[in-house]
C-alpha positions, 0 to 999 in steps of 0.5 A: 444258238436258235434257228430262223428259217424263212424267205428274204422279203426285204433288205431294210439296210445294208452297210457299205462295207458289207459287214451288217444288214437288217432283213425282213424275213417271212417264216412259217413258224414266226410270220414276218419278222426283222433280223439283224445279220452281221455280214453281207445281205442275201438276195431278195427272194432267197431262202435262208437259215439264220443262226443266232438268238432272239433279242428285244431291241429298245426301239424296234422290238423283238428281232432275230440277231443272227451270226450265221446265214446259210442260203438254201437253194429253192426247190419249187418252181415258184421259189426259183422264180422268186429268186431269179426275179430278185435281180440277184443274177445280172441280166435277169429281171421278173419277165425273163425269170418267169419265162426261164422257169416256165421253160425249165421248171424245177430244173432251172438251177441245174440248167443255169449251173451246168447247161447255160447255153440252153437258156437260148431256148427261152423266148427273148434270150439270145445265145450271147445273153444266155452266156452272160447269164450263165457267167453271172450265175457262176459268179454268184455261185462262187460267191455263195460258196465263198460265203459258206466257207467263211461262215463255216470257219467262224468268219463273217461272210461280209468279207467275201466281196473283198476276197473275191475282188482280190482273188477272183474265183481262186479265193478259197484255194488261196485261203487254204494255201496260206490264210495269213496272206489275207492280212497282206492282200485284203484291206480290212482283214488283219492278222487276227482275222486271218489267224482265226480262219487258220485256226478254224481250218485246223492249223497247228498253234505252233506250226512254222507258218503261224509263227512266221506270220506272227513275227511279221505281225509283231514287226508291223505293230512295232512300226505302228508304234513308231519303231523302224526296227526292234530288238530281237528279244522284244520281237520274240516276246511280242510274237509270243504274246500275240500267238499265246505260245511258248517263247522257245517255239518262237525262238526256234523258228526265228533262228531258222529264219536268221540262218536262212538270211530271211530277216533283215537285221543289224548288229549295234553295240551287241544288240541285234535289231530286226527291220521290216524290209521297207523300213530298212530300205527307207532308213538306209536310203535316207541316210545315204541321200542326206549325206550325199546332198549335204555337201553338194549345194551349188554356189548361189552365184552373183548375190551379196547375201550381206547386202540382201539381208541388210536391205531386207532388215531395213525394208521389214523394219526388223533387226535379226539376232545373231542366231537368226543371221547364222541360220540364214548364212548356214542355210546358204552354205550347205545342201542340207540344213535344219532350223529348230526352236520353240514358239516365239524364237523367230523361225518364221522370220528366218524362213522369210530371210532365207527366201529373200536371199534365195529369190534375189539369187534367182533360185527356183524355190519350193515350199512344203509341209506334211499336212494341208493345214501346215502347208497353208500356214507356211504359205500365209507366213512366208508369202510364198505358195506351199504344198503338202509333201505328198502333193509336191511329190505328185502322190497318187493312190495306187490302190495298194498299201505302197507308195506311188509318187510321180517325182523320184530319182528318175524324175526329180523336182525342178528346184534349187531350194526346198523348204520343209516346215513342221519337219518333226511330223516327217516319218522315215518313209515319206522322208526317203521318198522326198529325198529321192526326188531332191536333185543334186545341188539343191538346198534342202532346209528342214524347219521344225520344233524338235521338242514336239511330238514325233511323227505318227509314222515310223521313225523320229527323223528330225530328232535323229538328224539333230542327234547325229551331229552330222548335219548343219543345225541351228537351234533358236532359243531366245524368245523375242520381246513381243512373244515374251508377253504371251503367257502361252509362249512363256508357259510353253518354254517352262513346260519344255524345261520341266517346270510347271506352267503359271496359271493366270487369273484371266483366261489366257492360260487357265486351269479349272480343276475337276475330280470327276471326269464326267463333270469335266467333260460336261464343263468343256462342252458348256465352255465350248458352247459359250466361246463359240457363241461369242465368236464362231465355230472355228475359234475353239478347238478341244484337244485330248491326249486319248480317244477313249475314257469319259474325257477322250475324243470319242466321248467328248465329240458325242457330248459336244455334238449334243450341245452344239447340234442336237438331233431334230425332226428337220435335221437329216442325218447319216451314220459314220463309224461310231457316230452320226453326222447332221447338218451343222456338224464340225467335221475333219477329213482324216486322209488325203483325197487328191481327187477332191482336193481335201487333205488329212486334218482339213476342218469344215462344216456339214451343209447338206445331208441327202440320203446317204451323201454328205456335203461339207463346206471348207473355209479355205475353199471359195464360197460354194466350192463344197465337197460332196461325199458318197456313202462309201466315202463317209469313212473319210470324215469324223466329228471334229469338235474334239480331236487328239493332240497328235491330230492337231500337229501343224495347226493353230487355233485362237482358243484351245481347251485341253483335257488333262485328267488322271485316266490319261496317265499313259499319254501324260508326257511333256512333249504332248503337253508342250505340243498341245499348248503351242497349238493356241494363239490367244487362250489355253484352258486346261480342264482336269487336275493339277496332278495330271498336269504335273505328271505330264510336265515331269514325264520327260521319258518319252517312249523310245523309238528304235531307229538307227538313222543317227548312227547311219548318218555318223557313217559307221562302217559297222552299219553301212 
């Protein structure tokens, strides 16, 4: 690598996460030049040695692309004063800097580091201020030492701020003791980064510490793939792959951990399954609580359910089918009940019937759903307030990776009946925390379509509850006349039965074929623009099975943004990970933010960009009640012209455009196609190839999720 030594004259840009900056550097050899450094910016006035290479940027011209930045302490009085005047040390500005250097000259930095009390000799500096300046300089010195340590081990110094915030002045010591602890302790540092640090520190590739960390990482990856547990052979194989070492070495360490009872295991049908501790606790707790609640329903008291249902039928002008009546009665008799069925089978009608009886019985009722959008839909359809499950449980961010719920077994929910809609989206951890907060005697009713995609998190709770055959379940299968006329509903049920959908000549359920995926993406953009022009920005949603490839979410959003909201001189914009936002863009909130009262999946429009802040208007909020995001919060937003099918769960849109192309073959599964189609109310437009659609329809072999919830519910003594 080449070197560039010089003085930091200006910091042109510094990313919020401290992982990227653009600098103006003055050097004797190269004059004034721009440098890009992939790490935290040094301070103004500091002398640095950058290591990297010269590059020619198409827009900004010649600049230095640096991967290493070493700070060189200034030695001259002028250099020291320039450094102190930069604001690098809290409490020292240009005037104080000049006075300190005037008093101590070239010995200034030694005084700051070793004898900070002597700063009180400087005019205007009290003993208290001298102590504060000394502490600030010591903190800066520790940060610089940490940055140098990281750089010397091949890791960006941009992580230094997070590490110091987590570990304080013990950061280097903690890293040396166990570099793999970083993956658990510091947000943004994963196993691979920690492993790179460990290797740079000279740790042996096959040492026990590395293999134990690799096993933990493989378990974490399994949970991210939806498993609550994983077979021993698979865990060893994935660990071997992650560490690139021999499987015998992994097996040896694995056996040691087993012999010391340091792994949570379960033996079922000759197979040994390994759990992360938190998922084992959640799965066991979920099973025990479901079994306990099932038979604890308190009597409803003086209410004649037959008469209430008959009166409600007359008032609503409907006649319930036998299966619907059975569902209502079953929900009243048991502490836990599951209602499932596809679109058009009358789940919403049953929920209204259940609510009618429970309200007449004077029950305190709570309604909830896993996402904000699903909760709003539930409230609209049921005519009863509904919350997200997290809000119901009074979730508060704890600053760590764990859960912090206000409602639990010590302070349960004040309810005699709880209805959870879109229950297929519940993962095992959230279900466990929900069940802990359900009081004994309360009726818990799960409503959902078990044939949709499973939860993003670990487990397949709804499917496992049904599979166990130990909980009361009613599956609605008859499609009612009004729904039968809809090609969307008709085709959704065809897909679910493994039959190809019937495409219509009109636009209700149409396939437009493209062999070229780039051409398909361009067609989607044009069609989207036409549909929005004829209606409004909320009327159309583009869905894709995957994030990458020409027809993936990322590329589609870029093309759609160019069609719908291209850059302009009058449009301020701001960078977000992987893209830019500008006024008029359609955006989505991608995590729950209870302080701002916006939730994962909420879709809005950017109405203002000022500097690095963005203001978004959400249609569900009162006019003018907009949400402003600071630069550090922009990672909560992403473009939403297109989104993944997984992200669309719990939502409905008038028009859905769905990409179905061969390069998405990994994700072409029946439940994904079924989920996507059932998001639409008026129109489904599939763009891609008939072959891709057929592949999805015929692929009912969804990836198996390892879980023992069903077995635990069957009260097997081998497991409990």
